[in-house]
C-alpha angles and dihedrals in degrees: 000000000000128000128213115195116199115219113180145108132079098250093224091172084072095053132172093034096042123063139150094292098034105043123183094271090066099053110114102220106115126095110255126210090254094051093256121118115259138185128243092255092050090050094050093046090051089052091050089053091051091049093048092244104111094085090061096042129107125185118220111205147142127270090250093060098044096093093045091055091049090048094054103032105024132254097278094076112115107240132190106202120204111223086220137357112269118141142290097284095057091044093051092043091052090048089049090053089050092054091048102046106023102037099027094235112174118247087235093059118107117244122198120202120199139158116267093232116048114144102223144138120264091255090067088076091054086060090049089058090057091063090078093060092041092057089051099048098037097047087218127155092227136016120199138188115231124192119227103242118242094193138003099275123186091195098074139060119245132225108215116202128210095194142002121230115189106294098353141049135226112237120237101180145321131251118201118217101327126191116274089254093053090043090058089054091048092052089054086057089056092253118168133216111257105234095182097253118132139158136207140158112272091239091061093070095034088057089054091054091051091049090054090051092246126139118258093203109103098227093046093047089051090055090049096039092124089063092066114096113258095234140117123264088240094060098035100043116004097053091049097046115116098212127022127175131187138206115218117229116198099183133096117302131161137170105224092197099124135049094248092056097038094052089056089065101033120130092240141353091253133043118177135003120339147066133264110200120234091243091061116094136197089002128139131197124199111178125176095170126098092236122082123248119210122203119191134184101343136123138208095014136137118202116189125177129182137148085271095061147294127273127197111178145156103246095233090053096044096098087069090071093089093064094042095055099040090108093056109107102165119136117259108273096200126041136173116213134183088264100044134286143303132203127195110231100178142358132190136173117199132211092258092057095255117136136205127200123182119198137181108216134188123196106194122231112284094008130104143199119241119271102250148132137224128225102198108037144054120217135203118196122199110192109219103169141019134359135277150157116264120203115203132172097291109005147033119226140168121263130193143173110308096032120125120203126193114207112184119197112285095026111129113230147157137162137213122200117232085184128001102307122202126183140165112239120199114194121196130179141077125291093021110184142141088254091069095091133114105188117199103173136008099184116073092214088060089054091051092048092048091052092048090051092052091046090236120162121269112193116196 
């Protein structure tokens, strides 16, 4: 059995902490087993390890989330990278072609698709394992997991059965986010919450690609990714399936996609600088800024502050945030990368079209940036903490706190931290963007080897 975990979305209901590069699954707010805070994706990957499923798991994601996944889970995680964001059907089809052509998975093997961020007990993944057998014995096109509802929610979709067979049910139809009144009626019909987990034989999706005249080879499908319909897996596959079965799951399950649900599972009532007064109740503070936030005499609030903005909301009303901020188009001000993190401190655009961006950047001990150059901008680095190795056009040298480095456009450069290395980066130029990168090497050993071959100087 193979697992495909879907990691996408911007999680705008968790603004201002979530953005296009740091979606909700990467926010470190949950209590980890070692007492440290962990993200949803770290929690799920740990559960997959416990269940013995991580070795057969692949994450399907976008280019913009690649480094975040590597930062939180390590660089050995198999990733399927979408050339562009489309929808869940293209993402799953691309991952299926990867399993077929790059890992030689048989078309008869069962594949389970699930979100990368469900908040569940460990025993949920024991139920996931049972999907493989269910596909075999039921001869169904798809097998789902449905959660036994604990209340008539209007936030979830429902799986409605037409008959029960032993431990599973045959699906009659689906109802998407009904009213609470209709949800009560559905629960009386033994309907289940749809938690977005489904299984199929690999050949089921491969056959669909062939019928659409699309390649099933992974590299070829990547090149032709735009030819895939921009549609969800639910609409393209689930609604057209002839036979669907579902396994009921009666344990704990929650979608932590909004502030009112996430705060219920947070490691503590307060993360970051600030004070919550004793006469405040059911109130949470999440502060990523270096200035304190004080909360006095309130109840049922969430206050979240990050370089991207500040939110003050009644918890019950917090899901409305997605609609309220849909006009915000600013660049993410805080990002986590495989080498560390960066934070935008200032931005200005002048009358002549020139721009200035100031960032605070941390390269974590033992990690390195890529070796690269920019075409449109100059950079000036001021090292403020730590020590590292700086690779420039024709030499490698040591840098430390107090050093200033000028990097004009076109100059090849990269840095490795000997100990946590922080610096202030000032970018100047026109058309400054994260697309202005030509990356030459990611691995620092490759940089060293390249310099040795070119007989460049390496100064220890």
